[in-house]
VMD Tcl script that draws the C-alpha trace (Angstrom):
set ca {
  {-195.27 -51.42 42.64}
  {-194.77 -55.16 42.29}
  {-191.33 -56.38 43.31}
  {-189.08 -57.84 40.58}
  {-188.45 -61.55 40.21}
  {-185.07 -63.13 40.66}
  {-185.14 -63.94 36.94}
  {-185.68 -60.29 36.02}
  {-182.84 -59.14 38.26}
  {-180.39 -61.71 36.90}
  {-181.30 -61.34 33.22}
  {-178.21 -61.30 31.00}
  {-175.66 -61.74 33.79}
  {-172.90 -64.38 33.33}
  {-174.39 -67.19 35.43}
  {-172.24 -70.31 35.81}
  {-174.87 -72.48 37.50}
  {-178.46 -72.21 38.72}
  {-181.07 -74.00 40.79}
  {-184.53 -73.48 42.23}
  {-187.50 -71.41 41.07}
  {-186.28 -68.12 39.56}
  {-189.80 -66.68 39.45}
  {-189.50 -65.91 43.19}
  {-190.04 -62.24 43.92}
  {-187.31 -60.30 45.70}
  {-188.16 -57.79 48.42}
  {-184.65 -56.58 49.27}
  {-180.92 -57.04 48.71}
  {-178.68 -58.18 51.57}
  {-174.95 -58.97 51.93}
  {-175.07 -59.74 55.67}
  {-177.01 -62.87 56.62}
  {-178.00 -61.25 59.93}
  {-180.01 -58.64 58.00}
  {-182.01 -61.13 55.94}
  {-185.78 -60.72 56.00}
  {-188.37 -62.94 54.27}
  {-188.07 -62.38 50.52}
  {-184.48 -61.08 50.58}
  {-181.91 -61.84 47.90}
  {-178.73 -62.79 49.77}
  {-175.37 -62.20 48.09}
  {-172.74 -64.55 49.55}
  {-169.63 -62.48 48.87}
  {-165.98 -63.42 49.35}
  {-164.41 -61.62 52.32}
  {-161.04 -61.08 53.96}
  {-161.90 -63.05 57.10}
  {-164.73 -65.33 55.96}
  {-166.53 -66.65 52.90}
  {-170.13 -65.50 52.61}
  {-171.03 -68.95 51.28}
  {-170.80 -70.38 54.80}
  {-173.72 -68.16 55.85}
  {-176.10 -69.34 53.14}
  {-177.92 -71.79 55.45}
  {-178.49 -69.01 57.98}
  {-179.80 -66.70 55.25}
  {-182.20 -69.36 54.00}
  {-183.37 -70.10 57.54}
  {-184.16 -66.42 57.97}
  {-186.35 -66.44 54.87}
  {-184.13 -65.55 51.93}
  {-186.00 -66.08 48.66}
  {-182.84 -66.40 46.57}
  {-179.06 -66.62 46.86}
  {-176.20 -65.46 44.63}
  {-172.88 -67.10 45.46}
  {-169.38 -67.16 44.05}
  {-169.25 -70.85 44.97}
  {-171.20 -73.65 43.20}
  {-174.86 -73.73 44.22}
  {-175.50 -77.49 44.11}
  {-175.69 -77.87 47.88}
  {-177.89 -74.85 48.54}
  {-181.36 -75.70 49.91}
  {-184.46 -75.45 47.73}
  {-184.45 -71.71 47.04}
  {-183.59 -69.87 43.85}
  {-179.80 -69.77 43.56}
  {-177.15 -68.61 41.11}
  {-173.42 -69.32 40.91}
  {-171.62 -66.35 39.40}
  {-167.93 -65.63 38.88}
  {-167.89 -61.93 39.83}
  {-170.59 -61.55 42.49}
  {-169.68 -57.97 43.47}
  {-170.10 -56.71 39.91}
  {-173.35 -58.68 39.71}
  {-174.48 -57.11 42.99}
  {-173.87 -53.61 41.61}
  {-175.89 -54.35 38.46}
  {-178.71 -56.06 40.37}
  {-178.84 -53.19 42.87}
  {-179.28 -50.63 40.10}
  {-182.04 -52.72 38.54}
  {-183.81 -53.36 41.84}
  {-183.93 -49.65 42.68}
  {-184.88 -48.52 39.17}
  {-181.52 -47.04 38.15}
  {-181.70 -43.95 40.39}
  {-178.14 -42.96 39.43}
  {-179.39 -41.99 35.97}
  {-181.18 -38.97 37.43}
  {-178.23 -37.89 39.60}
  {-174.93 -36.20 38.79}
  {-172.27 -38.19 40.64}
  {-169.05 -36.54 41.87}
  {-166.51 -38.88 43.47}
  {-163.24 -38.04 45.20}
  {-160.46 -40.44 46.16}
  {-156.96 -40.19 47.62}
  {-155.28 -40.92 50.95}
  {-156.05 -37.67 52.76}
  {-158.66 -34.98 52.32}
  {-161.60 -36.97 50.91}
  {-164.03 -36.03 53.68}
  {-163.18 -32.33 53.55}
  {-163.32 -32.19 49.73}
  {-166.63 -34.05 49.39}
  {-168.31 -32.05 52.17}
  {-166.98 -28.75 50.80}
  {-167.95 -29.62 47.22}
  {-171.51 -30.35 48.33}
  {-171.59 -27.00 50.14}
  {-170.33 -25.13 47.06}
  {-172.69 -26.87 44.64}
  {-175.68 -26.15 46.86}
  {-174.91 -22.42 46.81}
  {-177.19 -22.08 43.75}
  {-180.17 -23.43 45.74}
  {-179.97 -27.01 44.49}
  {-179.89 -30.04 46.79}
  {-177.06 -32.57 46.78}
  {-176.58 -35.82 48.63}
  {-173.39 -36.86 50.40}
  {-171.80 -40.27 50.98}
  {-168.72 -40.28 53.19}
  {-166.90 -41.11 56.37}
  {-168.89 -38.90 58.75}
  {-172.52 -39.01 57.55}
  {-174.78 -39.89 54.65}
  {-177.00 -36.98 53.60}
  {-179.86 -38.39 51.54}
  {-181.76 -35.24 50.57}
  {-184.07 -32.94 52.48}
  {-183.47 -33.51 56.18}
  {-182.70 -37.19 55.83}
  {-179.29 -37.93 57.28}
  {-177.88 -41.08 58.86}
  {-174.54 -41.83 60.54}
  {-171.94 -43.38 58.26}
  {-171.12 -47.05 58.76}
  {-168.57 -47.29 55.93}
  {-166.79 -44.59 53.90}
  {-168.12 -46.08 50.65}
  {-170.91 -48.58 51.33}
  {-171.67 -51.72 49.35}
  {-173.34 -51.15 45.98}
  {-176.69 -52.40 47.31}
  {-176.68 -49.66 49.95}
  {-175.42 -47.07 47.44}
  {-178.28 -47.79 45.04}
  {-180.77 -47.55 47.92}
  {-179.28 -44.22 49.03}
  {-179.31 -42.89 45.46}
  {-183.00 -43.83 45.17}
  {-183.75 -41.85 48.34}
  {-181.76 -38.88 47.00}
  {-183.52 -38.97 43.63}
  {-186.93 -39.21 45.29}
  {-186.00 -36.22 47.48}
  {-185.19 -34.12 44.41}
  {-181.40 -34.08 44.70}
  {-179.49 -32.86 41.66}
  {-176.60 -35.17 42.44}
  {-174.38 -36.73 45.06}
  {-170.84 -36.13 46.31}
  {-169.03 -39.33 47.30}
  {-165.86 -40.34 49.03}
  {-164.59 -43.34 47.09}
  {-162.18 -45.50 49.09}
  {-159.52 -47.79 47.64}
  {-161.30 -50.75 49.24}
  {-164.52 -49.78 47.45}
  {-162.71 -49.52 44.12}
  {-160.93 -52.85 44.59}
  {-164.18 -54.55 45.62}
  {-166.32 -53.13 42.78}
  {-168.68 -51.29 45.11}
  {-169.05 -48.42 42.61}
  {-168.91 -50.59 39.49}
  {-171.26 -49.27 36.81}
  {-172.09 -46.04 38.64}
  {-170.85 -43.47 36.13}
  {-169.22 -40.38 37.65}
  {-169.63 -37.00 35.97}
  {-166.41 -35.90 37.68}
  {-163.73 -37.68 39.70}
  {-161.20 -35.93 41.95}
  {-157.80 -37.07 43.23}
  {-156.27 -35.50 46.36}
  {-152.95 -37.27 47.03}
  {-151.43 -40.64 47.76}
  {-149.27 -41.55 50.74}
  {-148.74 -44.76 52.69}
  {-152.00 -46.27 53.97}
  {-153.87 -49.60 53.77}
  {-150.71 -51.48 52.81}
  {-151.98 -54.36 54.95}
  {-154.80 -54.73 52.41}
  {-153.19 -53.74 49.08}
  {-149.67 -55.08 49.67}
  {-147.67 -52.09 48.44}
  {-148.02 -48.48 47.28}
  {-148.23 -49.37 43.58}
  {-151.16 -51.72 44.17}
  {-152.78 -49.04 46.35}
  {-152.34 -46.49 43.55}
  {-153.68 -48.98 40.98}
  {-156.87 -49.29 43.03}
  {-157.26 -45.50 43.19}
  {-156.60 -45.22 39.45}
  {-159.63 -47.39 38.67}
  {-161.91 -44.42 39.36}
  {-160.26 -42.56 36.46}
  {-159.29 -45.13 33.82}
  {-162.58 -46.94 33.30}
  {-161.84 -49.68 35.82}
  {-165.27 -49.12 37.36}
  {-167.00 -49.71 34.04}
  {-166.89 -46.17 32.64}
  {-164.31 -43.40 32.72}
  {-165.61 -40.20 34.37}
  {-166.71 -37.27 32.23}
  {-164.07 -35.04 33.85}
  {-161.07 -35.54 36.14}
  {-159.68 -33.11 38.75}
  {-156.12 -34.06 39.64}
  {-153.57 -32.64 42.10}
  {-150.34 -32.12 40.18}
  {-148.46 -31.06 43.32}
  {-148.53 -34.79 44.15}
  {-146.21 -37.19 42.32}
  {-148.90 -39.81 41.89}
  {-151.25 -37.07 40.74}
  {-148.89 -36.13 37.94}
  {-148.83 -39.76 36.81}
  {-152.61 -39.92 37.02}
  {-153.08 -36.74 34.97}
  {-151.28 -38.43 32.08}
  {-153.58 -41.43 32.43}
  {-156.63 -39.17 32.25}
  {-155.60 -37.19 29.17}
  {-157.48 -38.36 26.11}
  {-160.31 -39.85 28.19}
  {-162.23 -36.62 28.80}
  {-161.86 -33.23 30.44}
  {-158.84 -32.96 32.76}
  {-158.57 -30.10 35.26}
  {-155.23 -30.04 37.04}
  {-154.90 -28.11 40.28}
  {-152.23 -27.18 42.79}
  {-149.71 -24.45 43.53}
  {-147.43 -25.50 40.66}
  {-147.12 -22.94 37.87}
  {-148.44 -25.34 35.25}
  {-151.69 -26.21 37.06}
  {-154.91 -25.23 35.30}
  {-156.40 -24.03 38.58}
  {-153.85 -22.80 41.09}
  {-153.45 -20.91 44.34}
  {-151.08 -17.97 44.75}
  {-150.33 -15.36 47.43}
  {-151.30 -17.76 50.22}
  {-151.43 -16.44 53.78}
  {-152.08 -18.75 56.72}
  {-153.06 -17.98 60.30}
  {-154.85 -19.51 63.27}
  {-158.33 -18.84 61.85}
  {-157.80 -20.19 58.34}
  {-156.28 -19.10 55.05}
  {-156.55 -16.47 52.34}
  {-155.30 -16.98 48.80}
  {-155.78 -15.99 45.19}
  {-157.20 -18.59 42.81}
  {-156.27 -18.29 39.15}
  {-158.37 -19.95 36.46}
  {-158.58 -19.40 32.69}
  {-156.77 -16.06 32.78}
  {-158.88 -14.61 35.60}
  {-158.51 -14.62 39.38}
  {-160.44 -14.17 42.63}
  {-159.47 -13.85 46.27}
  {-160.68 -16.66 48.53}
  {-160.99 -16.71 52.32}
  {-161.28 -20.07 54.04}
  {-161.91 -21.06 57.65}
  {-159.93 -24.27 57.04}
  {-156.41 -23.94 58.50}
  {-153.20 -25.11 56.87}
  {-151.62 -25.34 53.41}
  {-153.00 -28.85 52.92}
  {-156.51 -27.44 53.24}
  {-155.72 -24.96 50.50}
  {-155.15 -28.03 48.31}
  {-158.48 -29.47 49.50}
  {-160.25 -26.26 48.52}
  {-158.58 -26.35 45.10}
  {-159.71 -29.94 44.61}
  {-163.34 -29.03 45.33}
  {-163.11 -26.02 43.00}
  {-161.50 -28.11 40.24}
  {-164.27 -30.71 40.56}
  {-166.86 -27.94 40.37}
  {-165.12 -26.70 37.22}
  {-165.31 -30.23 35.82}
  {-169.08 -30.04 36.32}
  {-169.23 -26.81 34.35}
  {-169.32 -24.37 37.25}
  {-167.19 -21.21 37.32}
  {-164.88 -21.90 40.29}
  {-164.07 -18.21 40.78}
  {-167.76 -17.46 41.32}
  {-167.74 -19.72 44.41}
  {-165.60 -17.42 46.57}
  {-168.59 -16.13 48.56}
  {-169.85 -19.68 49.24}
  {-166.35 -20.70 50.35}
  {-166.23 -17.96 52.97}
  {-169.25 -19.33 54.87}
  {-168.25 -23.01 54.83}
  {-168.62 -24.18 58.47}
  {-165.97 -26.91 58.32}
  {-166.15 -30.67 58.83}
  {-166.71 -32.50 62.13}
  {-163.48 -34.00 63.44}
  {-161.28 -32.27 60.86}
  {-159.17 -29.72 62.75}
  {-162.20 -29.19 64.95}
  {-161.55 -26.70 67.72}
  {-162.50 -27.64 71.29}
  {-163.19 -24.53 73.36}
  {-164.16 -24.89 77.01}
  {-162.66 -21.59 78.19}
  {-159.05 -22.83 78.39}
  {-156.06 -20.53 77.78}
  {-154.58 -22.75 75.07}
  {-155.83 -24.19 71.80}
  {-157.16 -27.75 71.47}
  {-157.86 -29.39 68.12}
  {-159.29 -32.81 67.31}
  {-158.33 -34.18 63.91}
  {-158.68 -37.43 61.98}
  {-154.99 -37.51 60.95}
  {-154.11 -41.21 61.02}
  {-151.28 -41.43 58.48}
  {-147.76 -40.10 58.81}
  {-148.36 -37.58 56.02}
  {-151.59 -36.26 57.56}
  {-150.00 -36.07 61.02}
  {-146.95 -34.30 59.62}
  {-149.14 -31.76 57.80}
  {-151.30 -31.11 60.85}
  {-148.39 -30.67 63.26}
  {-146.40 -28.58 60.78}
  {-149.34 -26.25 60.34}
  {-149.85 -25.91 64.09}
  {-146.15 -25.25 64.67}
  {-146.38 -22.33 62.24}
  {-149.34 -20.64 63.96}
  {-148.78 -21.50 67.64}
  {-146.80 -19.04 69.79}
  {-146.07 -21.68 72.45}
  {-145.52 -25.42 72.32}
  {-147.39 -27.98 70.22}
  {-148.41 -31.09 72.18}
  {-149.79 -34.18 70.51}
  {-151.85 -37.22 71.50}
  {-151.90 -39.92 68.82}
  {-152.03 -43.66 68.27}
  {-151.76 -46.37 65.62}
  {-154.58 -48.77 64.84}
  {-154.37 -52.44 65.65}
  {-154.74 -55.25 63.08}
  {-153.65 -52.83 60.35}
  {-150.46 -51.85 58.49}
  {-147.62 -52.25 61.02}
  {-145.16 -50.48 58.71}
  {-146.70 -47.05 59.18}
  {-146.38 -47.13 62.99}
  {-142.69 -46.11 63.14}
  {-143.12 -43.34 60.55}
  {-146.21 -41.96 62.27}
  {-144.33 -41.93 65.57}
  {-141.37 -40.23 63.90}
  {-143.70 -37.52 62.59}
  {-145.09 -36.89 66.08}
  {-141.66 -37.02 67.75}
  {-140.11 -34.73 65.17}
  {-142.78 -32.02 65.07}
  {-144.43 -32.01 68.50}
  {-142.62 -30.59 71.51}
  {-144.11 -33.42 73.55}
  {-146.24 -36.36 72.48}
  {-148.31 -39.09 74.11}
  {-148.74 -42.34 72.19}
  {-151.89 -44.17 73.15}
  {-154.68 -46.52 72.04}
  {-156.42 -45.86 68.73}
  {-158.73 -48.79 67.95}
  {-156.34 -51.60 69.06}
  {-158.84 -54.17 67.77}
  {-157.36 -57.66 68.26}
  {-153.78 -56.56 68.92}
  {-152.09 -56.01 72.24}
  {-151.41 -52.32 72.84}
  {-147.90 -53.26 73.99}
  {-147.24 -54.96 70.65}
  {-148.40 -51.82 68.86}
  {-146.18 -49.70 71.13}
  {-143.22 -51.98 70.36}
  {-143.54 -51.15 66.66}
  {-143.94 -47.45 67.41}
  {-140.79 -47.39 69.55}
  {-138.69 -48.32 66.50}
  {-139.32 -44.86 65.02}
  {-136.28 -43.47 63.19}
  {-134.83 -40.60 65.19}
  {-135.93 -41.96 68.55}
  {-138.85 -41.39 70.89}
  {-137.24 -39.37 73.69}
  {-140.13 -36.87 73.79}
  {-142.89 -39.49 73.45}
  {-144.64 -41.02 76.46}
  {-146.49 -44.30 75.97}
  {-149.82 -44.34 77.81}
  {-152.20 -47.24 77.04}
  {-155.39 -45.52 78.25}
  {-156.49 -42.86 75.74}
  {-158.42 -40.80 78.28}
  {-155.39 -40.71 80.57}
  {-153.13 -39.67 77.66}
  {-155.46 -36.79 76.78}
  {-155.61 -35.76 80.44}
  {-151.80 -35.71 80.69}
  {-151.46 -33.56 77.56}
  {-154.10 -31.08 78.75}
  {-152.49 -30.91 82.20}
  {-149.13 -30.11 80.62}
  {-150.51 -27.36 78.37}
  {-149.78 -23.73 79.25}
  {-151.22 -20.46 77.91}
  {-150.18 -20.05 74.28}
  {-149.69 -23.80 73.72}
  {-151.70 -26.01 71.39}
  {-152.85 -29.60 71.94}
  {-153.60 -31.79 68.93}
  {-155.61 -34.96 69.60}
  {-155.12 -36.96 66.42}
  {-156.35 -40.14 64.82}
  {-160.05 -40.49 65.56}
  {-161.57 -37.15 64.60}
  {-165.35 -37.53 64.31}
  {-165.36 -41.12 65.59}
  {-167.35 -41.78 68.75}
  {-166.13 -45.28 69.65}
  {-163.00 -47.32 70.39}
  {-162.58 -50.88 69.08}
  {-161.08 -53.52 71.41}
  {-161.11 -57.09 70.04}
  {-164.84 -57.91 69.78}
  {-165.91 -54.95 71.90}
  {-166.81 -51.43 70.79}
  {-167.00 -48.85 73.58}
  {-168.16 -45.20 73.43}
  {-165.29 -42.72 73.15}
  {-165.36 -39.25 71.60}
  {-162.10 -37.25 71.76}
  {-164.05 -33.97 71.62}
  {-166.34 -34.82 74.53}
  {-163.50 -36.27 76.58}
  {-161.31 -33.19 76.05}
  {-164.13 -30.80 76.89}
  {-164.97 -32.75 80.06}
  {-161.35 -32.88 81.20}
  {-160.82 -29.14 80.57}
  {-164.00 -28.35 82.53}
  {-162.87 -30.55 85.42}
  {-159.44 -28.92 85.39}
  {-160.94 -25.43 85.47}
  {-163.28 -26.48 88.26}
  {-160.39 -27.73 90.38}
  {-158.44 -24.55 89.68}
  {-161.38 -22.40 90.78}
}
mol new
graphics top color blue
foreach p $ca { graphics top sphere $p radius 0.5 }
foreach p [lrange $ca 0 end-1] q [lrange $ca 1 end] { graphics top cylinder $p $q radius 0.2 }
display resetview
C-alpha cells in the first residue's frame, strides 16, 4: 500500500505556518530525532527538559521528509514543514490516519489512578479473555500486541504514535480490544487524545507526581480528563471507586455522561465486596451486583487488591459482561510480575517484591503483611531521585511506623545525591529510630535477609518488575527478585 503524503496526513488540522513540498510521502512517525529514518515525519514536541525544535536539524540530516513543530518553521531547511499550536493533539490525529484508524476496530478499556493500574489492567485482560477472545495490553510491565507478540514496556502509556502502531498490530492479530493503563502524564500530554474508550476505570488518588503537576488538585484534574471528555470524547461507561474521596467526586462528574458503575465496600456501591477474609495466600469475598451475588477467591493478597478486583469487575460490567460470571476466571489469575511477587528459594521466611513507591501503597502493603505474618515484618525501600521531594518523609514514616525494622536505600537516584535524598527521608514525622540508611541497594537487601528469622516477612518495595537502576546518565542492571534469590541461595550455602 502506498504511503500517505504529508498533505494527506495534515488535511484539516489547524496549521499556523507551512513551508516546503507537502506532496512528500511519509514512511513513519517519530518523536525522537535519534529514531529518524529516511522518509520519517518528525514531530518536534515541547518537553520538560528540552524543546524538540532544537533537534530539527538532526532529524533532517537523518533523512526526515517532513517536520511538525510548535515553533515557527521559517528557519527549517528545505523539507516539508508545518507550524502548529497543539502538536501533541496533531500527532494523535496524524497517527490514527497514518495507521488507518485501527482503534475503530478495537474496544478500548482504560484505567487510571495512583495505585493499582497495572494489576487492574492485567486482571481485566485475563477476565475478558476467559470467553476465548484475544485482548491486547498496554501498561507498565509489558505490551501484549495479540497472538504471541509481546514487547517490554518503555513507558506506562506511550506516545500516541506508538499507541496507534500498537493498535494496528492488535487489530491485524484479531484482538477484540485493548486494556490500557492511562497515566496522568499521558492525559496531560494528550497521548490518548481522540482514542475513544468504551470504558474507563478509576482506582484511587493519593500523593504522587507532584513534582510534575504541582499539587493534588492539578493531579486529579489530569486524571479526570479520561472521564469528562478532556481526551476528545467521554467514555461509554465509567467504573469508579467510591471508597476513595476523589472517586466520589469523580462519580458525580461522570453522571449524565454515560453509564456509571460505582464499586467498593461502601453500602451504596453498585458493585461491592462483603464477607471479606484475608490470609497469606490471597482473599475470599462475596461480590454483590444487581441483587445477586457470587463468592470469589483471589490469589492477590490484601484488602487493596480486593478493590483492584472490584475495579476490573466493574469495568467488565461497563462493557456489558456479567461480573458475577467471572468468578471461575478470577480463581486462576496468576498475578502480576513485581506486584506482591513471592520470592521462594527455600528460606524459612517470606520474601515479597512489590512496586509500592508511594506512601499509600507502602502503607497498604506493610499493613497487609503485618496482618498475615506471625513474626516480624522487615522492609527495604527507597525514594526516587529528581522527583517529588515532599513524599519522601511520608513514605519513610509509613515504613518506620509499620515495619519492625526498615532499610532505606537507593531507588533510581537519577541525578540526585543519595545523601540528599536520605536527608529528606530523615525528616519523617515520628522519627526514624528503626530505619537504617544504606546507600547500596544490594547491601540493604542482604542486611534485611540476614536479619530475617523463621516466621518473619521481608518486603522489598519500590521497583517491583523493574530490572534496572538509574544513576545520573547511567542505567545499570538490577532486579530485586534476582538479587534476593541469589542472596538467599548464598546464605543457605554458607549455612550448609
